[in-house]
C-alpha positions as CSV (number, residue, x, y, z in Angstrom):
1,X,-53.9,-46.5,22.8
2,X,-57.2,-44.8,21.9
3,X,-55.7,-41.3,22.5
4,X,-52.9,-42.0,20.0
5,X,-55.4,-43.2,17.4
6,X,-57.6,-40.2,18.0
7,X,-54.6,-37.8,17.6
8,X,-53.6,-39.6,14.4
9,X,-57.1,-39.3,13.0
10,X,-57.2,-35.5,13.7
11,X,-53.9,-35.0,11.9
12,X,-54.9,-37.2,8.9
13,X,-58.4,-35.7,8.5
14,X,-57.5,-32.1,9.2
15,X,-58.4,-29.6,6.5
16,X,-57.1,-26.1,7.2
17,X,-59.7,-24.3,5.1
18,X,-62.6,-26.1,6.9
19,X,-61.2,-26.8,10.3
20,X,-59.0,-23.9,11.4
21,X,-60.0,-20.4,12.6
22,X,-56.5,-19.1,12.1
23,X,-52.9,-20.3,11.9
24,X,-49.5,-19.0,12.9
25,X,-46.3,-19.7,11.0
26,X,-43.3,-20.5,13.1
27,X,-39.7,-21.3,12.5
28,X,-38.4,-24.3,10.6
29,X,-41.6,-25.1,8.8
30,X,-43.8,-25.4,11.9
31,X,-47.4,-24.2,11.5
32,X,-49.7,-23.9,14.4
33,X,-53.4,-24.3,13.5
34,X,-56.1,-23.0,16.0
35,X,-59.7,-24.0,16.1
36,X,-62.4,-23.5,18.7
37,X,-61.7,-26.9,20.3
38,X,-58.0,-27.8,19.6
39,X,-54.6,-26.6,18.4
40,X,-52.5,-28.6,16.0
41,X,-48.8,-28.1,15.3
42,X,-47.7,-29.5,12.0
43,X,-44.4,-29.4,10.1
44,X,-44.9,-28.4,6.5
45,X,-42.6,-28.1,3.5
46,X,-41.9,-24.6,2.0
47,X,-44.3,-25.4,-0.9
48,X,-47.1,-26.5,1.5
49,X,-46.7,-23.3,3.6
50,X,-46.5,-21.1,0.5
51,X,-49.7,-22.6,-0.8
52,X,-51.5,-22.2,2.5
53,X,-50.3,-18.6,2.9
54,X,-51.5,-17.6,-0.5
55,X,-54.8,-19.4,-0.3
56,X,-57.6,-16.7,-0.7
57,X,-59.5,-18.2,2.3
58,X,-56.8,-16.8,4.6
59,X,-55.7,-13.2,5.1
60,X,-52.5,-12.2,6.8
61,X,-53.3,-9.9,9.9
62,X,-49.8,-10.0,11.5
63,X,-46.3,-11.0,10.4
64,X,-46.9,-14.6,11.4
65,X,-50.8,-14.9,11.7
66,X,-53.3,-15.7,9.0
67,X,-57.1,-15.8,9.7
68,X,-59.8,-17.8,7.9
69,X,-62.2,-15.3,6.3
70,X,-65.0,-17.8,6.2
71,X,-64.9,-18.3,10.0
72,X,-65.0,-14.6,11.1
73,X,-68.4,-13.7,12.7
74,X,-67.6,-10.2,13.8
75,X,-65.0,-7.5,14.3
76,X,-65.3,-5.7,17.7
77,X,-63.1,-4.2,20.4
78,X,-60.0,-4.5,18.1
79,X,-60.5,-8.3,17.9
80,X,-61.8,-10.7,15.3
81,X,-64.4,-13.0,16.7
82,X,-65.0,-16.5,15.5
83,X,-68.4,-17.9,16.6
84,X,-70.6,-16.7,19.4
85,X,-68.6,-17.9,22.4
86,X,-66.9,-15.3,24.6
87,X,-63.8,-17.3,25.3
88,X,-60.4,-16.1,24.3
89,X,-59.8,-19.1,22.0
90,X,-62.3,-17.7,19.6
91,X,-60.8,-14.1,19.4
92,X,-57.7,-12.7,17.8
93,X,-56.5,-9.1,18.2
94,X,-56.3,-7.1,15.0
95,X,-55.0,-3.6,14.2
96,X,-57.4,-0.8,13.1
97,X,-55.8,-0.8,9.6
98,X,-56.4,-4.5,9.2
99,X,-59.9,-4.3,10.5
100,X,-60.9,-2.0,7.7
101,X,-59.2,-4.2,5.1
102,X,-61.0,-7.2,6.5
103,X,-64.4,-5.5,6.5
104,X,-63.9,-4.7,2.8
105,X,-62.9,-8.3,2.0
106,X,-65.8,-9.7,4.0
107,X,-68.3,-7.3,2.3
108,X,-66.9,-8.2,-1.2
109,X,-67.0,-11.9,-0.3
110,X,-70.7,-11.7,0.7
111,X,-71.6,-9.9,-2.5
112,X,-70.1,-12.8,-4.5
113,X,-72.1,-15.5,-2.6
């Protein structure tokens, strides 16, 4: 019973901009959100997905993958790192071309803040 309530709370209180490191868009409206401690799969309307995919907090790094710019701590060894932990949950592979684009975006973002 408590597990069901806890799961319900996670889904109800989940805020993609604040809680996710990255997300992947799947078929039939399914979006998979990844954080350092959990993964959530949610069905979203076309409008919700579109809003999420055009949110300036997220940048597309692959056809189906968007990363949260505010959560990237480093770019190294062809991977984006989120946080200081060495586990694979906090890393996402990224192409050399996207690495340069992300470095520029991160630099511009730091200048604004």
